[in-house]
VEXDREN-2710 file (C-alpha; in Angstrom, 1 decimal):
% VEXDREN-2710
k/r/px/py/pz
1/UNK/24.9/46.6/60.8
2/UNK/26.9/43.4/60.7
3/UNK/29.9/43.4/58.4
4/UNK/29.7/41.0/55.4
5/UNK/32.7/38.8/54.9
6/UNK/33.9/37.9/51.5
7/UNK/36.1/34.8/51.1
8/UNK/38.4/34.8/48.1
9/UNK/39.0/31.3/46.7
10/UNK/42.6/30.2/46.9
11/UNK/44.7/30.7/43.8
12/UNK/45.0/27.0/43.1
13/UNK/41.1/26.8/42.9
14/UNK/41.0/29.7/40.5
15/UNK/43.6/28.0/38.3
16/UNK/41.6/24.7/38.4
17/UNK/38.3/26.6/37.4
18/UNK/40.1/28.3/34.5
19/UNK/41.6/25.0/33.4
20/UNK/38.2/23.2/33.4
21/UNK/36.6/26.1/31.5
22/UNK/39.3/26.0/28.9
23/UNK/39.1/22.2/28.5
24/UNK/35.3/22.3/28.2
25/UNK/35.6/25.1/25.6
26/UNK/38.0/22.9/23.6
27/UNK/35.7/19.9/23.9
28/UNK/32.7/21.9/22.8
29/UNK/34.5/23.5/19.9
30/UNK/35.5/20.0/18.7
31/UNK/32.0/18.6/19.2
32/UNK/30.1/21.6/17.8
33/UNK/31.1/21.5/14.1
34/UNK/29.4/24.3/12.2
35/UNK/25.7/23.8/12.3
36/UNK/23.2/24.9/9.6
37/UNK/20.8/27.3/11.3
38/UNK/17.9/29.4/10.0
39/UNK/19.9/32.7/10.4
40/UNK/22.6/31.4/8.0
41/UNK/20.1/30.6/5.2
42/UNK/19.1/33.4/2.8
43/UNK/15.8/33.2/1.1
44/UNK/15.2/35.6/-1.8
45/UNK/12.8/36.1/-4.7
46/UNK/9.9/34.1/-3.2
47/UNK/6.9/34.1/-5.5
48/UNK/3.5/32.5/-5.3
49/UNK/0.6/33.1/-7.7
50/UNK/-2.3/31.5/-9.5
51/UNK/-2.6/32.1/-13.2
52/UNK/-5.0/34.9/-14.1
53/UNK/-7.2/32.8/-16.3
54/UNK/-10.6/31.1/-15.7
55/UNK/-11.2/27.4/-15.3
56/UNK/-11.6/25.6/-18.7
57/UNK/-14.6/23.2/-19.1
58/UNK/-14.2/20.3/-21.5
59/UNK/-17.3/18.6/-22.9
60/UNK/-15.7/16.2/-25.4
61/UNK/-16.9/12.9/-23.8
62/UNK/-20.4/11.5/-23.6
63/UNK/-19.3/9.8/-20.3
64/UNK/-17.6/12.6/-18.3
65/UNK/-17.2/16.3/-18.0
66/UNK/-13.7/17.5/-17.4
67/UNK/-12.5/20.8/-16.1
68/UNK/-9.0/22.3/-15.9
69/UNK/-8.2/25.0/-13.3
70/UNK/-5.5/27.6/-13.6
71/UNK/-2.1/26.6/-12.1
72/UNK/-0.8/27.6/-8.7
73/UNK/2.9/28.3/-9.0
74/UNK/5.6/28.9/-6.4
75/UNK/9.3/29.4/-6.6
76/UNK/12.1/30.7/-4.4
77/UNK/15.8/31.3/-4.5
78/UNK/17.8/30.1/-1.6
79/UNK/21.5/30.5/-0.5
80/UNK/22.6/27.7/1.8
81/UNK/25.7/28.0/3.9
82/UNK/28.5/25.5/3.5
83/UNK/27.3/22.0/4.3
84/UNK/29.5/20.1/6.8
85/UNK/31.1/16.7/6.0
86/UNK/28.8/13.7/6.5
87/UNK/25.7/15.9/6.2
88/UNK/23.1/16.0/3.3
89/UNK/20.5/18.7/3.2
90/UNK/17.5/18.9/0.9
91/UNK/15.8/22.2/0.1
92/UNK/12.3/22.1/-1.4
93/UNK/8.5/22.4/-1.3
94/UNK/6.2/20.4/0.9
95/UNK/2.4/20.8/0.4
96/UNK/-0.6/19.6/2.4
97/UNK/-4.4/19.9/1.9
98/UNK/-6.1/21.5/4.9
99/UNK/-9.7/21.6/3.7
100/UNK/-11.7/20.0/0.9
101/UNK/-15.3/20.3/-0.3
102/UNK/-15.9/18.6/-3.7
103/UNK/-19.6/18.1/-4.5
104/UNK/-21.2/16.9/-7.8
105/UNK/-25.0/17.4/-7.6
106/UNK/-27.5/15.3/-9.7
107/UNK/-30.7/17.3/-9.5
108/UNK/-32.9/16.1/-6.6
109/UNK/-31.6/12.5/-6.8
110/UNK/-28.5/13.2/-4.7
111/UNK/-24.8/14.1/-4.9
112/UNK/-21.4/12.4/-5.2
113/UNK/-18.6/13.9/-3.1
114/UNK/-14.9/13.3/-2.9
115/UNK/-14.0/13.4/0.8
116/UNK/-10.9/13.1/3.0
117/UNK/-12.6/11.4/6.0
118/UNK/-9.8/12.1/8.6
119/UNK/-9.8/15.8/7.6
120/UNK/-13.6/16.1/7.4
121/UNK/-14.0/14.6/10.9
122/UNK/-11.3/16.8/12.3
123/UNK/-9.0/13.9/13.3
124/UNK/-6.0/15.5/11.4
125/UNK/-5.2/19.1/10.6
126/UNK/-3.7/18.4/7.2
127/UNK/-3.0/15.6/4.7
128/UNK/0.1/15.3/2.6
129/UNK/-0.2/16.4/-1.0
130/UNK/3.0/14.7/-2.1
131/UNK/3.3/12.9/-5.5
132/UNK/3.0/9.7/-3.5
133/UNK/6.7/8.8/-4.1
134/UNK/8.9/11.6/-2.9
135/UNK/7.6/12.0/0.7
136/UNK/7.6/14.4/2.3
137/UNK/8.3/16.5/-0.8
138/UNK/5.7/17.6/-3.3
139/UNK/7.9/16.2/-6.1
140/UNK/11.5/15.5/-7.0
141/UNK/12.3/17.3/-10.2
142/UNK/12.2/21.2/-9.9
143/UNK/10.7/20.9/-6.4
144/UNK/13.9/19.9/-4.6
145/UNK/17.6/20.4/-4.6
146/UNK/20.0/18.1/-2.6
147/UNK/23.3/19.3/-1.2
148/UNK/25.8/16.8/0.0
149/UNK/28.7/17.9/2.3
150/UNK/31.4/18.9/2.6
151/UNK/30.8/22.0/0.5
152/UNK/33.4/24.7/1.0
153/UNK/31.3/27.8/0.0
154/UNK/27.6/28.8/0.0
155/UNK/25.3/27.2/-2.6
156/UNK/22.8/29.3/-4.5
157/UNK/19.8/27.3/-5.7
158/UNK/16.2/27.7/-7.1
159/UNK/13.2/25.4/-6.3
160/UNK/9.8/25.7/-8.0
161/UNK/6.5/23.8/-8.2
162/UNK/3.0/24.0/-9.7
163/UNK/-0.4/22.5/-9.1
164/UNK/-3.8/22.4/-10.6
165/UNK/-7.0/20.3/-10.8
166/UNK/-8.0/18.3/-13.9
167/UNK/-10.6/15.8/-12.8
168/UNK/-13.4/14.0/-14.6
169/UNK/-17.1/14.0/-13.4
170/UNK/-19.6/11.5/-14.8
171/UNK/-22.6/13.1/-16.5
172/UNK/-24.8/10.2/-15.2
173/UNK/-25.3/9.2/-11.5
174/UNK/-22.2/7.2/-10.6
175/UNK/-23.9/4.2/-9.0
176/UNK/-26.6/3.7/-11.8
177/UNK/-26.4/1.6/-14.9
178/UNK/-27.9/4.4/-16.9
179/UNK/-25.9/6.7/-19.1
180/UNK/-28.6/9.4/-19.0
181/UNK/-27.0/12.8/-18.1
182/UNK/-28.3/14.0/-14.7
183/UNK/-25.4/16.2/-13.5
184/UNK/-26.6/19.7/-12.6
185/UNK/-23.8/21.3/-10.5
186/UNK/-20.2/21.0/-9.5
187/UNK/-18.8/22.8/-6.5
188/UNK/-15.2/22.6/-5.3
189/UNK/-13.4/24.5/-2.6
190/UNK/-10.0/23.3/-1.5
191/UNK/-7.3/24.9/0.7
192/UNK/-3.6/24.2/0.9
193/UNK/-0.4/25.1/2.9
194/UNK/2.8/25.0/1.0
195/UNK/6.1/25.2/2.9
196/UNK/9.6/26.0/1.7
197/UNK/11.8/23.7/3.8
198/UNK/15.5/22.8/4.4
199/UNK/15.8/19.3/5.8
200/UNK/18.7/17.3/7.1
201/UNK/18.3/13.9/5.3
202/UNK/19.9/11.9/8.1
203/UNK/18.6/13.5/11.3
204/UNK/15.3/14.7/9.7
205/UNK/15.8/18.1/11.3
206/UNK/13.6/20.6/9.4
207/UNK/13.9/24.3/9.1
208/UNK/10.8/26.0/7.7
209/UNK/11.9/29.0/5.5
210/UNK/8.6/30.2/4.1
211/UNK/4.9/29.4/4.4
212/UNK/2.3/30.0/1.6
213/UNK/-1.5/29.5/2.0
214/UNK/-3.7/29.2/-1.1
215/UNK/-7.2/28.2/-2.1
216/UNK/-8.8/27.0/-5.3
217/UNK/-12.5/27.3/-6.0
218/UNK/-14.7/25.9/-8.8
219/UNK/-18.4/26.5/-9.4
220/UNK/-20.0/25.0/-12.5
221/UNK/-23.7/25.0/-13.4
222/UNK/-24.9/22.2/-15.8
223/UNK/-28.0/21.8/-17.8
224/UNK/-28.1/18.0/-18.6
225/UNK/-31.0/18.5/-21.1
226/UNK/-28.7/20.5/-23.4
227/UNK/-26.7/18.8/-26.2
228/UNK/-23.1/17.7/-25.4
229/UNK/-20.8/20.7/-25.9
230/UNK/-23.2/23.3/-24.5
231/UNK/-24.3/21.9/-21.1
232/UNK/-21.9/23.5/-18.6
233/UNK/-20.9/27.0/-17.7
234/UNK/-18.7/28.7/-15.1
235/UNK/-20.6/30.6/-12.4
236/UNK/-19.3/32.8/-9.6
237/UNK/-15.9/34.5/-9.8
238/UNK/-13.9/33.8/-12.9
239/UNK/-10.5/34.3/-11.4
240/UNK/-8.9/32.8/-8.3
241/UNK/-7.9/34.7/-5.1
242/UNK/-4.1/35.1/-5.2
243/UNK/-2.0/33.1/-2.6
244/UNK/-0.8/34.6/0.6
245/UNK/2.9/34.5/1.4
246/UNK/2.9/34.6/5.2
247/UNK/5.2/36.9/7.2
248/UNK/5.4/34.2/9.9
249/UNK/6.1/30.4/9.6
250/UNK/3.4/27.8/10.4
251/UNK/4.6/24.5/11.8
252/UNK/4.1/21.4/9.7
253/UNK/1.6/18.9/11.1
254/UNK/2.9/15.3/11.2
255/UNK/0.2/14.1/8.7
256/UNK/1.6/16.5/6.1
257/UNK/4.9/14.6/6.0
258/UNK/4.0/11.0/5.3
259/UNK/1.5/8.5/3.9
260/UNK/-1.2/8.5/2.9
261/UNK/-1.3/11.5/0.5
262/UNK/-4.5/13.2/-0.4
263/UNK/-4.9/11.1/-3.7
264/UNK/-4.7/7.8/-1.8
265/UNK/-6.8/8.9/1.2
266/UNK/-9.8/10.4/-0.7
267/UNK/-13.1/8.5/-0.9
268/UNK/-15.9/9.0/-3.4
269/UNK/-19.2/8.9/-1.6
270/UNK/-22.7/8.8/-3.1
271/UNK/-25.1/10.7/-0.8
272/UNK/-28.7/10.2/-2.0
273/UNK/-31.4/12.7/-1.2
274/UNK/-33.2/9.7/0.5
275/UNK/-31.5/6.6/1.9
276/UNK/-28.1/5.7/3.2
277/UNK/-24.8/7.0/1.8
278/UNK/-22.7/4.6/-0.2
279/UNK/-18.9/4.3/-0.8
280/UNK/-18.4/4.4/-4.6
281/UNK/-14.6/4.4/-4.6
282/UNK/-12.8/3.5/-1.3
283/UNK/-9.4/4.9/-0.3
284/UNK/-6.3/3.2/-1.8
END
């Protein structure tokens, strides 16, 4: 077999390679100031639950029925590494609605329904459930903590949030001039994803630390012929299914981070048994 020849580079070239490598290393070490990465963040004591109590129905008003669901609650302890100079990080909760069915039935006349058109038609995967001010965060009191660099040692912090439904539903058909009670049924089924996130306020880099999925369901039967105070009753399961803290992280869809939020995007439709649907309350 033919002999292979190996040419050793001249010593001057070896020196040059070493010099370039050293210089590059120095430049990199100057440019790469300590970065905040997922592996440097500690998340502990994550909890997510829905209060173990049934939905409360209120029949105080001759105009509307109100119901109050139990609260979804989430909290987490987080230890953030030291924050470099000129960086600000926010740790907190971001929530989005991924599915909504909310029907109020008025006998055989028709039904009103709160709808998120983009979600219903499958144009988006999720809609922000921010308070409408603190985008992308769910809120800006207990829900977030802001860390401004430089901080010399790790920061221990706690963030928490809660959510429930407390809407009003008219006893009478919403598009009629009549005040006659006609409401016979309320059905609601809504799903959410709630993320614990660390975000760089300047670069908008986001690190998802925890993902929670939860669902709230309401099923109320109404007899409009009964006197006010004894018309409505809870049917179906009295307690909510507990949230799921996922053991993997789901990405945050773009629509979960900005306007509009669910409250501004929702539309109240009237869908009669016969005839064309009508928009009762348009989106904001």
